[in-house]
C-alpha positions, 0 to 999 in steps of 0.5 A: 446206672449203665448197664456197664457199672450195674454189672460192676455192681452186681458182681462185686456184690455176689463175689464180697457176699460169696467169697465172704461166706467162704472165708467165714467157714475156712478161715482160722477164729471165724466165727462161722468156722467149719460150719460146713458145704451147706452154709456154703451152697446156701449162701452163695444160692443167697448172694446169687439171689441178692445180686439179681434183685440188685442190677436185674432192671439196670442190666439184666443182671448176668454177672457171669461172662457165661450167661452173656455168651450163652444169650448172645449165642442165641440172639437174646444178647447183642454181641457188641455189647459183650465185651463191655459186659465181660470187662464189667463183671471182671473190675466187679469181681476183683473189687468183692474179693479186694473187700472179703480181703479187708473185711477178713484182714486179722485172719489170712495170719491165723490161718496156716492153710493156703489151701484154705486161703485160696479156696476163699477166692477161687474154685479147686478141683477134689481130685485133679483130672483136668478132663472130668473138672472140666466136663463137670464145670460144662454140666453146672453152667449148662443146668445153670444157663438152662434154668435161668432161661426157663425162669425168666421166660415163665411169666408166673414168676415174674418177681419171685425169679431172682429168688428162683435163680438163686436157688437154682444155684443153691441146687447145682452147689448142693448137686455137682459142687462136689468134685470142682467147687461149682465155678460155673462163671468165669468172672467169678473165678478168674477175677478173685484167683487174680485178687489172690495173686496181687494182694498182699495176703498173709502166707497165701501161696500159690494161685494155681494157675495150672488150674485156672483155666478150667473154671473159664473153658468149662462154663462158657462152653456149658453156658452155649450148650444150655442156651442153644439146647433151650432155644432147640426144645422150646423156641427162641 
């Protein structure tokens, strides 16, 4: 399997598990309906860990353009490979979101709220304030990339690194997820948002394109800042 395919598969698994967990919690007549934020954040952490375990040896399991760009900004990943990785990540995210739609096919018509349907696919702010929302995404992704670099550079936790990265995403969700839903990954948000836009989801409503730039720009800035600060403090 090539790294490009690895990024497709890894990001597909991430979105399949992560968005399906949200669907299970939010959609009407699902057996997990109303199980809450703890289930969502725990599920996303496990989704990240499983995706990293699945394709880490193949592509490095970036599964996130913010990680790819952050690593490239400090010389830990070649800039020439960045576009290919990002394309793979977006393809995987779209496929994963499509599989979630199919898995919960009868539940879309049973759910009246257009907002809940969109929330299965993409993030949205609890309080719409673009400046504050952008800052939250920057801080969350800074914590992600800084933490990932620390984990993968620690020889004592080599085999546990994917699980620890999952724990890192879990705690980011618990601590910083409230204001925006913690996209911390442009592909995780924009890929499924595009799927929401094009798929024939019953009663889906608007895809909220006015907000869509926040979970793209914020994570990219945060990822670069996290990578640069790590190098400044600890060296390459």
